[in-house]
Structures are given as C-alpha cells and as structure tokens.
C-alpha positions in Angstrom: 274.2 -75.2 15.3 276.6 -78.2 15.5 274.8 -81.5 16.2 276.8 -84.3 17.7 276.3 -87.9 16.6 275.3 -88.8 20.1 272.6 -86.1 20.1 271.2 -87.6 16.9 271.3 -91.1 18.4 269.4 -89.8 21.5 266.7 -88.1 19.4 266.4 -91.2 17.2 265.9 -93.3 20.3 263.3 -91.0 21.8 261.4 -90.9 18.5 261.8 -94.6 18.1 263.5 -94.3 14.8 265.9 -96.9 13.4 268.4 -94.9 11.4 270.7 -97.0 9.2 274.4 -96.5 9.9 275.1 -95.4 6.3 272.5 -92.6 6.6 273.5 -91.2 10.0 276.0 -88.6 8.8 273.8 -87.3 6.0 270.8 -87.0 8.3 273.0 -85.1 10.9 274.1 -82.7 8.2 270.5 -82.1 7.0 269.3 -81.4 10.6 272.2 -79.0 11.2 271.2 -77.1 8.0 267.6 -76.9 9.2 268.7 -75.7 12.7 271.0 -73.1 11.1 268.1 -71.8 9.0 265.9 -71.6 12.0 268.5 -69.6 13.8 268.8 -67.2 10.9 265.0 -66.7 10.9 265.0 -66.1 14.7 267.7 -63.5 14.3 265.5 -61.3 12.2 263.9 -58.3 13.9 260.1 -58.7 13.5 259.0 -56.2 16.2 257.5 -53.7 13.8 255.9 -56.2 11.5 252.1 -56.5 11.6 250.7 -60.0 11.4 249.1 -60.8 8.1 245.5 -61.7 8.5 244.8 -62.3 4.8 247.0 -62.1 1.8 244.4 -60.0 0.0 243.8 -57.6 2.9 240.1 -57.3 2.1 237.0 -59.0 3.5 235.9 -62.3 2.2 232.8 -62.2 -0.1 230.1 -64.4 1.4 227.2 -65.8 -0.5 223.6 -65.0 0.4 222.1 -67.3 3.0 219.3 -68.6 0.9 217.9 -72.1 0.3 219.0 -73.2 -3.1 217.6 -76.8 -3.2 214.1 -78.1 -2.7 213.3 -80.6 0.0 213.7 -84.1 -1.6 213.3 -86.1 1.6 210.1 -87.9 0.5 211.6 -88.8 -2.9 214.8 -90.1 -1.4 213.1 -92.1 1.3 210.5 -93.6 -1.0 213.0 -96.2 -2.2 213.2 -97.8 1.3 210.5 -99.0 3.6 212.6 -98.6 6.7 211.9 -95.1 7.7 210.2 -93.5 10.6 209.4 -89.8 11.2 211.7 -88.8 8.4 214.7 -90.9 9.6 216.3 -94.0 8.1 216.0 -97.1 10.3 219.1 -99.3 10.4 219.9 -102.5 12.2 221.5 -102.2 15.6 225.2 -103.1 15.3 226.4 -102.4 18.9 224.8 -104.1 21.8 
C-alpha cells in the first residue's frame, strides 16, 4: 500500500510526533512494508480455521484448593503496637 509523504506528515501531526527530516523516508518505507504485510495476512482465507483456545489443546491442571500456610497474624502483628481487631493502624494521610 503506497503511503504518501503527506499522509505520513498527517499521521505524525495527529500522533503529536516530531519526525526528523532525515528519517521521514525510512519511516515511510517501514510503514509501507508493515501495511503490505497486513494486506497479505488479510488476503488469506481463514473461514475454515477454528480459533485456538490453548496451544496444548488440553485442560489446565489446577492445584487442590487447600490451605498450605498456617495463620501467622499474631506473630506478624506482635512487632507493632498499632493494631486493632487484627488490622494495622496507620496515620491518616488524606484529610
């Protein structure tokens, strides 16, 4: 898909990009290559292709829903005196 320099300038303005003059032609060519590749991909017939849900095509193994750690709240909160009903008390920072 041919891209005119004016089109590139318009896109750069809309995107608020400052493209140096010495890089304009190179960038235009790169964008043209990307657009050509997208056109090639869009030209492929994908009507009979099923979407891929998982590359392994098998269910994910899940771990058992079991408690693996003991409750350490008392031990962790014993190092501070600013707790109330199992919660840490912190100074108010927003008035």
